[in-house]
N, C-alpha and C positions, 0 to 999 in steps of 0.2 A: 385470588392470587397476588401473593403478593410480589411486590413492584421493588427496584433498585430506586431509591430516593437521594437527593442530595440536603446536607445541612449546612446554614450559616454558621460563622462564630459569633452572629447578633443575637442567635435565638438563648446565650446563654444568658445575655445582658437587658433581657426584655424584661423592663418593670412591671409592665400588667401581666406579662407572664407567671413572674415570681411569686404571683397573689397565689397561684394553684399549689396545691400538693405537688411533692414531684411524683408522685404517682402519675397525677394527672397531665405531668408535663412531658411523660414517659407516652403514655397515652396519647398525646399530641401528634409527636415524631411516629410514631405507631400508622397512624390514622394515614400518616400521609402513603405507608408502604400501599395499604388497601385499597386508595382511594382510585379512581381512573383519572383518564387522559385532561379529563374536565375537573378533577378533584371531588366527585361526588362517588357515593357509595350509598346502597342499603341499610337502615336506620335497624339493626338487629344488634341490641348490646350482646345477648347471648353469643354469638357467634362474633364480633368483635373482641370479649374477651378470650374466647377459648384459641385466639388466631395471636395472641398479643399477650395475654396473660396466662397460657396454659397451665404455669406450675405455683401461683398465687393466688389466695384465697382473699377478693377483695369485689368491693360491686363497682361497674362501670355506668351504670346508670350517676349518680351522683359525681363521677369524674367528667364525664360529657358536659352535666350541668355546668363546673365551675370554668370548661370553657366556652361552653355556650354562653354564659353570663355576661363573659368578657369580650363578645365577638371573634373568638376564634374560632368558633364551626355556628355552621346553621343548621336545626332540626326543623327538616317541612311537611305537609302534607301534602302530595300530588296522584291527582287517579285514585285516591281511596287506599294508597301505601305513605309510609313514611321512608325519608332519607337524610341524608345526613351531607352536607354543603362543606369545603373547607373557601372561603371566599375568595383568598386572592393568592388560589394553587398555581392557577395557569401563569402567574406574574412572578413566583420565583422558584417553580420546577421547570427543569428543561426535559421534558419524556423525551424517550427514544424513537425516531421517528414513525419507527413501525408499531409504534404502541397505540390503540385505536378508544376512541370513548367507546363505553357500553349502552352508550342512547339515553341516560336515564335524564329525566323532566330537572328542569333548570327550578332552582328558587326563586320564584317572583315575590316582589315587595309586598310588606304586609301577613304573609304568609306566617303562622303561629301556631306551637305543639306547646303542649299542657299536660304534663305528666306528673303525675302526685302531687297535684298542686302549684306543681313552679312551672314559670315561665322555662322555656329551653330555647327560647331565640332571642335573638338582638340583633338590630337594625344596623349596628354601627360594625364598618367594615372593621376584619381586624387587619393586623400588620405580620401576614405570616411569613414565620422566619424572617424578624425585618433585621436590616445592617445598622449596627452600630453609626456608622460614617453617612447615614441619611437619614436628617430631622422629621424628612417624613411620612416615614415607616417605624421609627418611632413608639408610638401611640396608637392606638384602632380608629381612633376618631381620624385621624391628622390625614389616616391612607387612603389611597383615591380607592371607589368603592369599583370602578371599572377595572378588570387588569389590562394590562398594556399587552399588544400583540409585541411577541419576541419582531427584533429588527436585526437581520442578517448581515451583518460585517462584508458579507460578497456575495453579488449573484451565482446562484447557482451557473456551473458549466451546460451550456446548451450542447456538447460534445457527446455522445455515449454512442452505447454498440447495442443491438438487439436480436438474438436469431430472425428473428419475422422481418425487422427491417435492413437490419446491416447499419452502415455508418448515418449516422447524423448529423445534425451540425455542424459539419466541415463550410467552411466560407472560403471565400475567395483570397482573402489573409491569409489564412491559415497555409494555404494553398502556396501563396508569395515567398512565405514565412523559412518555412519547411522546405521550399528549393533551393532557397542559399543556405540554409543550414545543412542540409542534406543533397549538394550536386548528384553526386554516383546512384542515390536513390530514383528508381521511375516511379513514382506516386500514385497513380493512376493503378500500377500492378502490385508497389507494394502493400494497397490498401484491398485492392483484392485478397491478394495472398493472406492478410492478417485476417480477412472477414471468413475464408475458407479454412484459416486453421481455427479461428474460437470455433466457429460449427461443432468443425470435426474434433474438439475437447472443450465440451460445453461446461465441464467442474474448473475450468480456469478463464470460463468467461465471465468471471465476476470482479468487477474491478472499481474501487471505490474514485479513481482518476482516470477516464479513461487515455485525456490529453495527455497526462504524463507517461505513462505505458505506452501511450504508439511512438511516442516522438525517444523519449531515454530510452524506451528498451529494444521496440520493435524497428525504426529508422537509424537509431542509433548502430544500433547491429550491423544492418545492411551496410551502412555507410564503412565501419569498417570492416565492414570482410570484403570490400570493394566495386560494391554496390551492386542491382538488378541485376544487369547484364556481364557480369564476372564468368570470363570462359579460362576453364584452365587449359595449363599448355599442355597438348597429345600429338601424335599422330595426324599431319593432315589440318590441323586448326591453329590459327592466329596464337602465337605464342612468343616467346623470347629468342632470339638468332641464334642457333648453337653457336659455343667457341671454337673461334679455329684451334687445330693441333697445335699451335706454337706456340701458343695462349697457355696452352693448358698443362697443370700441375700436379705432378705425380706425387709419389712418396719415395723419397730415394733413401733406403738403409742406412748406407756407407755414411750418407750426407745427416740424415735425426730427421729430415725435415719434408717438406714438399718444394722441388722445385720444376722449372719448363726446362723442356729440351738444352736450351740454350747456356739459364743458369747449372745444370748442369754438366756440360760441356766444359765450361769455364769450372766451376768444382774439381769435373777430373785432369785438367790440364796443370790447375795450381797442385795437387798431390803428385803430378809426375814430374813438375819442376822440384818441387821439396824435396822429393825421394830418389833423384838422378837416375839416370838415363839405366836399363836396365835390357841386355842381349833379348831375353826371351819374353821381353813384355808382350802384352796380346795388344793389337790394333785399336785404336781408338774406335775406330767403326763398329765393330766384333763386340767390344764391351756395350755399349750403347744399344746393338740390335737385342742383348741377351738379355740388358735389362728392360728393354722395353717388350719383352716377349715376342721376339723374332720382327717386329715391327710391323710393315705390312705382308710378311710372307716371301720376300723377294731374295732375303740370306739364306732361309731354310731350303728357298726351293736352286739356291746356286750351288748349297752343299749336295742335296742329289744328285745334281747334272755333273758335278766333276765326281761324286763316288760314279756314273756309270761311264762316264769319260774314261774311269781307270780302268773297269772293268773291260 
């Protein structure tokens, strides 16, 4: 199965690779996609030709010979079968972490294969995909024979989550830092809630950075919503004190805005002064009772009692 590989700019300026035919250089790039994570594959020229040059009439064996003579590939025999090896493949290619090796035997020093009277093996190591800025990889002879292990610039974060064990790798320093950053969040409770949520939603339990998700998503939202033990204001529960009636504001249609009772009384009194006295003016208390919907019902009750007394 072909894989995705990378190519460096120095590939096109390699003097030793330039001695090969253009089709051999293209074959070299194609071999990277067929090799496993260790840079090995079975030496099957017909299959290689079918995979890389299905529409070209060419002979793969001489092209592989050009690469082998210059040390870019090695063809060897192990356990009675032939294999092809790219010597410095692990040094210059960064395979996907999930990609596994096929378990093919490695090429040992001194192994050689002769095909059609030609030596297709070179003990010199090649500069696989060399960089023009590194003189040590400018020629096959000067390149290191042993691939160097890739160095990680940053150690892996031990904090992770799994459905079997839950949260792992959370230290006391993490607790202290998160308690200071998210004071409203009860960490044990929130970790248990996050664990349960991930179990219920397994499709969303695939994170590349668990620390970032736990802090910037889960704990941050908890803090923004008022904390773990937030309580909505409802009857019988702790909540904000009710606003006194004298401080409540109601919409006053005549004024065109919301006003308290005291502000509305002052507004009506100001209007009366500007309009002047009227004999048929309605008492101020009756006006307030009218706009307040009868207040607490005392004025309406008084009107009913007056009617009964008149009868």
